[in-house]
C-alpha positions, -999 to 999 in steps of 0.1 A, spaced: 431 13 -343 409 -17 -355 392 -25 -322 383 8 -313 366 13 -346 347 -19 -343 338 -9 -309 326 24 -319 304 7 -348 289 -21 -323 281 5 -300 264 26 -325 245 -4 -340 232 -11 -305 220 25 -299 203 26 -330 182 -8 -325 173 2 -290 160 37 -304 141 20 -330 126 -3 -304 114 26 -278 82 42 -283 93 77 -274 129 97 -278 156 80 -265 170 111 -246 146 139 -231 153 173 -217 157 176 -179 158 215 -175 195 208 -154 222 235 -164 248 205 -157 229 176 -170 206 188 -198 198 154 -210 190 122 -194 181 87 -208 143 83 -212 142 52 -191 136 49 -152 150 23 -130 130 34 -97 108 3 -100 137 -24 -104 142 -50 -80 172 -69 -68 163 -93 -97 163 -66 -123 199 -54 -108 215 -88 -112 201 -93 -149 215 -59 -154 248 -73 -139 246 -100 -163 239 -84 -193 270 -56 -188 293 -88 -180 282 -107 -213 288 -73 -230 320 -70 -217 331 -102 -222 320 -103 -257 340 -69 -263 372 -86 -248 369 -115 -270 364 -92 -301 394 -74 -292 414 -105 -286 402 -115 -321 411 -84 -339 448 -84 -324 448 -67 -291 448 -94 -261 433 -85 -230 448 -92 -199 437 -128 -184 432 -118 -148 403 -93 -163 390 -119 -184 388 -145 -156 370 -118 -135 346 -108 -161 338 -143 -166 334 -152 -127 310 -120 -119 291 -134 -152 287 -171 -139 277 -159 -106 254 -133 -112 235 -156 -139 238 -186 -112 221 -165 -87 197 -152 -111 184 -185 -122 182 -198 -87 160 -169 -78 139 -170 -110 132 -207 -109 130 -207 -67 154 -234 -68 160 -227 -28 126 -238 -20 123 -270 -39 160 -282 -23 143 -274 11 114 -298 1 138 -327 -6 169 -315 15 168 -347 35 176 -372 8 196 -347 -13 219 -344 17 220 -382 22 228 -387 -17 256 -360 -15 271 -377 14 274 -414 2 288 -400 -32 313 -376 -12 323 -407 4 330 -425 -26 343 -400 -42 366 -397 -15 382 -430 -19 387 -425 -55 406 -393 -51 428 -404 -27 437 -434 -48 441 -409 -78 464 -387 -56 485 -420 -43 491 -427 -82 499 -393 -90 527 -393 -64 541 -427 -72 540 -419 -105 562 -388 -105 582 -392 -77 585 -430 -78 585 -430 -42 557 -443 -17 530 -417 -12 531 -422 25 565 -402 26 545 -372 15 516 -372 37 505 -333 33 507 -338 -6 485 -366 -2 459 -351 16 462 -318 -6 461 -336 -40 431 -359 -28 409 -326 -16 418 -309 -51 409 -340 -70 373 -342 -49 366 -307 -53 371 -309 -93 353 -340 -94 323 -325 -76 326 -291 -97 327 -313 -132 293 -331 -120 278 -297 -108 288 -285 -146 273 -316 -160 238 -315 -140 237 -276 -148 244 -282 -186 213 -309 -188 190 -287 -166 198 -255 -188 193 -275 -220 163 -292 -204 147 -258 -198 158 -238 -229 143 -269 -248 108 -270 -231 100 -238 -216 81 -228 -245 60 -256 -245 53 -258 -207 49 -220 -202 46 -202 -235 55 -164 -243 27 -138 -250 25 -146 -288 27 -182 -287 -4 -181 -255 -24 -156 -279 -19 -182 -307 -31 -211 -289 -62 -194 -280 -89 -201 -302 -105 -167 -296 -78 -147 -301 -57 -167 -329 -75 -154 -359 -65 -118 -347 -34 -125 -330 -11 -101 -346 -34 -71 -334 -22 -80 -301 5 -64 -284 20 -73 -250 15 -49 -220 47 -34 -200 45 -65 -176 43 -93 -203 76 -75 -218 94 -71 -187 84 -111 -179 97 -120 -217 126 -100 -210 137 -115 -177 131 -150 -192 154 -148 -222 181 -132 -202 177 -161 -176 177 -189 -202 201 -169 -228 230 -164 -204 225 -196 -186 232 -216 -222 261 -191 -227 277 -196 -191 275 -235 -195 288 -233 -227 318 -215 -217 320 -233 -186 328 -262 -207 356 -245 -225 372 -236 -189 371 -271 -183 388 -279 -214 416 -257 -204 419 -271 -170 421 -305 -181 449 -297 -209 468 -282 -181 461 -307 -154 495 -325 -151 513 -291 -144 487 -284 -118 493 -316 -102 529 -312 -98 526 -278 -87 502 -288 -56 527 -317 -51 554 -294 -50 537 -267 -30 527 -292 -2 558 -311 7 587 -297 -13 599 -269 14 636 -274 13 662 -257 -11 688 -281 -26 716 -264 -11 701 -273 24 706 -311 18 742 -300 4 733 -305 -35 749 -281 -58 742 -270 -93 705 -270 -92 687 -246 -115 665 -217 -97 630 -226 -87 641 -264 -74 628 -277 -43 636 -308 -19 618 -330 0 632 -349 29 620 -385 27 648 -403 53 678 -388 71 701 -395 43 678 -392 13 657 -367 -4 635 -361 -38 644 -332 -57 618 -312 -80 638 -298 -108 620 -272 -130 613 -279 -164 595 -263 -194 563 -276 -183 560 -289 -147 590 -309 -129 613 -338 -131 616 -356 -99 652 -371 -88 659 -391 -56 694 -380 -43 715 -382 -12 710 -358 16 730 -341 43 711 -318 63 731 -288 70 726 -267 100 718 -232 96 754 -219 105 772 -245 79 747 -228 53 760 -195 66 793 -206 62 786 -218 29 774 -189 13 803 -169 29 828 -193 7 807 -186 -22 811 -150 -20 847 -150 -15 853 -171 -46 866 -151 -75 842 -163 -101 812 -164 -80 795 -141 -105 
C-alpha cells in the first residue's frame, strides 16, 4: 500500500507544480460528449527531437518510480528495469547526437578516427586473446588450444567489453565537459541578459519568449538525462565486473562443453553438468557450483547412441531408480 500512496502523492505534486507554471488553466473544455476535457497543451508543433525528449523523460520517470517502489519494499522485475534503462540510454544518446550534430562532426574527421579505431581494435584484439587463454587455462588446467571455439568466443566478448568500457569512459568525459562549460560557451537567456550591459540593470523585467523556453528546456533535458545515463552506466559496470567470473565460466561452458557426462560413461554427476572431449580418452567436466563451475579432467569412453539407449533402459529397470 505504501508504494501506491507515495506514487499518488508524487503524481499530485507534479501536477500542482505544472499547474502553477502554466499561464492558463491546465485543462480546457472540448465540447465533446465523450471527451469533455483535454490538456491545455498542443503537440502539433513537435518534431522528432521533441518526441525523443518526451520518450527520454517518460523513461526517466518510470525508472525513478521503479527505484522508489524497490526502496519501499515492492521490488520490480529485473527485465522490466533493464528494458526501461536501455530505452532511456538509447533515446538520450540519439537525442544528444542530434542536438550536438555529432554525425556531421564525425564525418569531417572520419578517416583519422577510423584509422585510430582500427589500430586500437588490433591491439585490443591481441590483449583480449591473451586474457581468453588465461581464463581457459586458469579454470580448466588444460591448454587453451583444446577449446578453439571458447577461445574465439571469450576473446570476442572481452574485446566487446573493452570497447564498451572505453565508450562509457569517453562519453562520461564528454558529458561532464559539456555540462560544466556549456553555460560559459552558450549561456541561457537569463545569463545572456545579465551579461548585456544595456539590459543588465533591468534583467528581472525581461521574460524569455516561447522559442527561448523551448531551447532551454531541450538543453536541460539533453544535459541532465545524459549525466544521469552516464552515472547509471557506471553502476551497471560495477554489477558486470562483480559477476565477471561467473559470466566467463558460463561463456566457456556454452561455447565448448556440448556433451553430457553420461555420454562419456561418467555416472553420478549433478544436473547441469557438461563435458568437453579433449582427446580420445579424456574429457573435462564442468560441475555446477553455487557460483560458476568446478572443472575436472576425467577418463572418457564416448558411448554410441545405441549404448546410451541400452544404459537408459537398464536404469529404468532398476527398482531404486527413482
